[in-house]
C-alpha positions in Angstrom: 142.1 258.5 120.1 141.0 256.7 116.9 144.1 258.1 115.1 146.4 256.8 117.7 144.7 253.4 117.6 145.0 253.3 113.8 148.7 254.3 114.0 149.3 251.6 116.6 147.8 248.9 114.4 149.6 250.3 111.4 152.9 250.0 113.3 152.1 246.4 114.2 151.4 245.6 110.5 154.6 247.3 109.4 156.5 245.4 112.1 155.1 242.0 111.0 155.9 242.7 107.3 159.4 243.8 108.3 160.0 240.6 110.3 158.6 238.5 107.5 160.7 240.1 104.8 163.8 239.8 107.1 163.0 236.0 107.4 162.8 235.7 103.6 166.1 237.5 103.1 167.8 235.2 105.7 166.3 232.1 104.1 167.5 233.2 100.7 171.0 233.9 101.9 171.4 230.8 104.0 169.2 228.3 102.1 172.0 226.0 101.1 173.0 225.7 104.8 169.5 224.4 105.4 169.6 222.0 102.4 173.0 220.5 102.7 174.2 218.9 106.0 177.7 217.4 105.5 178.4 217.3 109.2 175.3 215.5 110.3 176.3 212.1 111.5 173.4 209.6 111.8 173.8 205.8 111.2 177.4 205.8 112.3 179.5 203.0 113.9 178.9 200.1 111.5 181.9 198.0 110.5 182.5 197.8 106.7 182.1 194.1 105.7 182.6 194.5 102.0 186.0 195.0 100.4 186.5 198.5 98.9 189.2 200.5 97.3 189.3 204.2 98.4 189.6 206.2 95.2 189.9 209.8 94.1 187.7 211.2 91.3 188.7 214.5 89.7 185.7 216.5 88.5 185.6 218.4 85.2 186.1 221.6 87.3 189.1 220.1 89.2 187.5 219.2 92.5 188.8 216.0 94.1 186.1 213.7 95.3 186.5 210.8 97.7 184.9 207.5 96.6 184.7 203.9 97.6 184.9 201.3 94.8 184.0 197.7 95.1 185.2 195.6 92.2 183.7 192.1 92.3 184.1 191.6 88.6 183.7 194.3 86.0 183.6 191.7 83.3 180.8 189.7 84.8 178.6 192.1 86.8 177.0 195.4 86.4 178.1 198.4 88.5 175.9 200.5 90.9 176.8 204.2 91.0 175.5 205.3 94.4 174.5 209.0 94.9 173.9 209.6 98.6 171.6 212.1 100.3 172.0 215.6 101.7 173.5 214.6 105.0 176.5 212.8 106.5 179.5 210.9 105.2 180.2 207.8 103.3 180.5 205.9 106.6 176.8 206.7 107.2 175.9 204.3 104.4 177.9 201.3 105.5 174.8 199.6 106.8 173.5 199.6 103.3 176.7 198.9 101.4 177.4 195.8 103.5 174.4 194.1 101.9 175.9 194.7 98.4 178.5 192.0 99.1 175.7 189.4 98.8 174.6 190.8 95.4 176.2 190.1 92.0 177.2 193.7 91.5 180.1 196.1 91.7 179.6 199.5 93.2 181.0 203.0 93.3 179.8 205.5 96.0 181.1 209.0 95.8 181.0 211.8 98.4 179.7 215.1 97.1 181.9 218.2 97.1 181.8 219.7 100.6 181.1 216.3 102.1 183.5 213.7 103.7 186.3 216.3 103.7 186.0 217.2 100.0 186.6 220.7 98.9 184.0 222.8 97.1 180.4 223.8 97.8 177.4 221.8 97.0 174.9 223.3 94.7 172.5 221.7 92.2 174.7 222.4 89.2 177.9 221.4 91.1 176.4 218.0 92.1 175.5 217.3 88.5 179.1 217.9 87.7 180.1 215.5 90.4 177.7 212.8 89.2 178.8 213.1 85.6 182.5 213.0 86.6 181.8 209.7 88.4 180.3 208.3 85.2 183.4 209.4 83.3 185.6 207.7 86.0 183.7 204.4 85.6 184.0 204.6 81.8 187.8 205.1 82.1 187.8 201.8 84.1 186.1 200.1 81.1 182.5 200.1 82.4 180.2 200.9 79.5 177.0 202.9 80.0 174.7 199.9 79.6 176.4 198.2 82.6 175.9 201.1 85.0 173.0 201.2 87.4 172.3 204.6 88.9 171.2 204.6 92.5 169.9 207.8 94.1 169.1 208.2 97.8 166.9 211.1 98.9 168.7 214.2 97.6 170.7 211.9 95.4 167.6 211.1 93.4 167.8 214.6 92.1 171.2 213.9 90.6 170.2 210.4 89.5 167.2 211.6 87.5 169.1 214.4 85.9 171.9 212.1 84.7 169.6 209.2 83.7 167.6 211.3 81.2 167.7 210.0 77.6 170.6 207.6 78.5 171.1 203.9 78.0 172.1 202.9 81.6 171.1 199.5 82.8 168.7 200.8 85.3 167.7 203.4 87.8 167.0 202.9 91.6 165.3 205.8 93.5 165.1 205.5 97.3 162.7 208.0 98.9 162.5 210.3 95.9 160.9 213.7 96.0 158.9 215.3 93.1 160.8 218.6 93.2 162.8 220.5 95.8 160.2 223.3 95.7 157.4 220.9 96.7 159.6 219.2 99.3 160.4 222.6 100.8 156.8 223.7 100.9 156.2 220.8 103.1 158.4 222.4 105.8 157.8 226.1 104.9 154.2 226.4 103.8 154.0 230.1 104.3 157.2 230.9 102.4 157.3 231.6 98.6 159.9 228.9 98.1 159.3 228.8 94.3 160.7 232.3 94.1 163.5 231.9 96.6 164.9 228.5 96.0 168.1 228.3 94.0 168.4 224.5 93.8 165.1 223.1 92.5 165.9 219.5 91.4 162.8 219.0 89.2 162.5 215.2 89.4 158.9 214.9 88.3 159.7 216.7 85.0 162.8 214.6 84.3 161.4 211.2 85.2 159.4 211.3 82.0 162.6 211.5 80.0 164.0 208.2 81.4 163.5 205.2 79.3 165.3 202.5 81.3 164.0 200.2 84.0 163.2 202.0 87.2 162.8 200.8 90.8 161.1 203.2 93.2 161.4 202.5 97.0 159.6 204.5 99.7 158.1 204.1 103.1 154.6 205.5 104.0 156.0 206.7 107.4 158.6 209.0 105.8 158.6 212.2 107.9 160.9 214.2 105.6 159.9 213.4 102.0 156.1 212.5 102.0 155.3 209.1 100.6 152.9 210.6 98.0 156.0 212.1 96.3 157.6 208.7 95.8 154.2 207.3 94.6 153.9 210.3 92.2 157.4 209.6 90.8 156.5 206.0 90.3 153.2 206.9 88.5 155.0 209.3 86.2 157.8 206.8 85.3 157.8 205.0 82.0 157.6 201.2 81.9 159.3 199.0 82.8 158.9 200.2 86.4 158.8 198.5 89.7 158.0 199.6 93.3 158.9 198.6 96.8 156.5 200.5 99.1 156.3 199.7 102.8 154.0 200.8 105.5 156.4 201.5 108.4 159.7 202.7 106.8 160.7 206.2 107.6 163.0 208.3 105.4 166.1 206.1 105.7 164.6 202.8 104.8 165.2 199.6 106.7 167.7 197.5 104.7 166.1 194.2 105.7 165.8 190.9 103.8 162.7 192.1 102.0 164.3 195.2 100.6 167.5 193.4 99.7 165.4 190.8 97.9 163.6 193.4 95.9 167.0 194.9 94.9 168.3 191.5 93.9 165.2 190.7 91.8 165.5 194.1 90.1 169.2 193.6 89.4 168.7 190.1 88.0 166.0 191.4 85.6 168.3 193.9 84.0 169.7 193.1 80.6 
């Protein structure tokens, strides 16, 4: 009887281990499907109120990226290069871009490979290629490095911090940044060894120390996706000059109200 009971419990333990290992294997194989959501369609239906030119940006590995370019005056104003997050299309950012028409700034927003109908597959390294290709495109338009402001939203902060390291851009804006993708993933999968499984790690907290340009960090305490403490940590690690816009009630996609736009405007005006 004791032997049968011991064998029974042993079978249960083996079954649990088998299920757990199966979950790890599935997570490893399909992790990028969990990280990148090009078909998610939140914040849709806004009418574009700012004049844009639809452009095509060819990456260094020959992927064609869709982009929207607003040229208010390249000679007189700096240019924001906007890196969006891990979900949705360019149209999902219209509610933000409409406010840029009231700022003295040009902007270029690109869709990552695999998003907005673009070919290719998003990975950490591939998105770095996309971001640097957008920089090259702006430079070919005559925009010099010191007149480019890098703007990263959520996942886009990972590309923004990578590209801004040891560069002389005008400034860096980080909206709802995470410390690293490993720490962000642990927030959702606390019982999974994400440090071992994760391919795309986006180590923002290591890279922010290498950024020597003005930084604005924006984050809401009610963020349910990227915990507020991560944005606060990025701000604490950032070099001076640095500025923050922290709110009590904003969730992950921050409210683009008059207060936030005013903070953006003040930051832009303070750049050399």
